[in-house]
N, C-alpha and C positions, 0 to 999 in steps of 0.2 A: 638226593644230589645231583647238582647239573655237571651235564655233560659237552664238552665244549667239542666240536667235530672240524676237523680239516678246512672243510668249506669255509664253518663260521670263522677260525682262525685265520686264512688267507685273508676273508673278507675285511676282519677288525682290522689287519695290517694294513692293507690298501686303504682303507678310511683314513689311518692314521699316519700315513704317508701322504695324504691327501690333505688333510688340514694343519693347517700354519700358525704359528704365534704371530701376534700384531707385530711382534720386533721384525721377524722374518719378512712377512710381506710387507714393513717399512723399508728393510734392507731391499726386497728387489725392487721395489717402487723405486726405491733410488739410482738403483743399476741400468733400471730402465729409462729414467731422466738422465744421466750421464750419457746412456749410450745415446739417445735423443741428441744429447747438446752437442757430442763429439760429431756425430753426424751433418749436423748442420756446419758446425765448423768446417769438415770436409767437404762438404758442396761448396764451401765459397776458394774451393783453392785455388792457386796459381801455377803455371808453370815458369821455370826458372832454371838458368844455366851455371855451376859452378864448377870453375877448373875444367870448363870441357863435357860436361858432361850435365845430360837431364833431369832435373827433379819435380815433382809438385809439391808444392808446401802452401799449409792453410794456418792463419796465427788467429789465435784466439781474438775475441772482441777485447776482453782487458790484458791483453799482450803480455801476460803469463806464462804461456807458450806457445808450441806452432807442432803442428804433426807435418813427416818429411815423407815420403815415398819416392824412392829415384829409381830412374827408368831402369830397367834390365840390362844386362852387358857387361858390366862395369865394376869394379872394385871400389868400394867406400868405407868410409874409416867412421867412426864418432866424433872424430875433428871434421868430417865433410858434412855430418848430418849438425852440425850446430854452426857449421861456415854458413851452409845455405839458409836455415832458418835465421841467422841474424843479416845475412845479406838482403832476404826480403824484408825480415819484422823492422830493420835499423835497429833492433838492440843486442846486446851481449848476448849471446847463446850458445849452450852445453848441452849436448843430446845426454837425459836422463838415463841411469845405468839399469835401472828397474830391474827384472828379473835377471837379469845378466852378471849383475853383481854377486848375487846368490850362486851362480851355477861357477860363476870361477870364471869365466869367458870374457870378459868386458877387461878392457884396457883404451888408451884413447887411438892405437892404429890397428885395432884388432878388423878383420875384413868382415864387414857385416851382410857383405853378398852372401857368403856362406851361409851363415846363421838365416838369413831372410830365404834361403831356398827350400831349410829343412822346415818353414813354419808353411802349415796350409791356410788359406786364405790370410796373408799376410796382409794389414794393410797400410802401416804407416809408422815409423818411428815417433817418439816425442823428444822435443827437444826443452827444455826450460829458458825462458827469456827474463832479462834483466834491464828493463825499460827506463 
């Protein structure tokens, strides 16, 4: 009879955790590719002023979305994110509700500054564009 020691069990679990399926590898590659694309878009951001407040805005090459990051120190809403994205892109813009819709924290007038303050490593909000 074969006996499995705790060390062998631990090694088997470790190896099983390191081996990923082709589907998982493809998913991880896709995520890495999207992050790189987003970083490239964000690197071309420009400064903009909307209703007297400063923002940074980056519009995707195909003009389907924009990333928006407000400067610190003022209240802003999804309407403001869409407004500045539209101003910079020349398109109709609306902030993507994303995860906020699931947690019940989304409406057009919610103060996003409070939510942004709770997020470590905040990068930007996304607004969908219709050109």
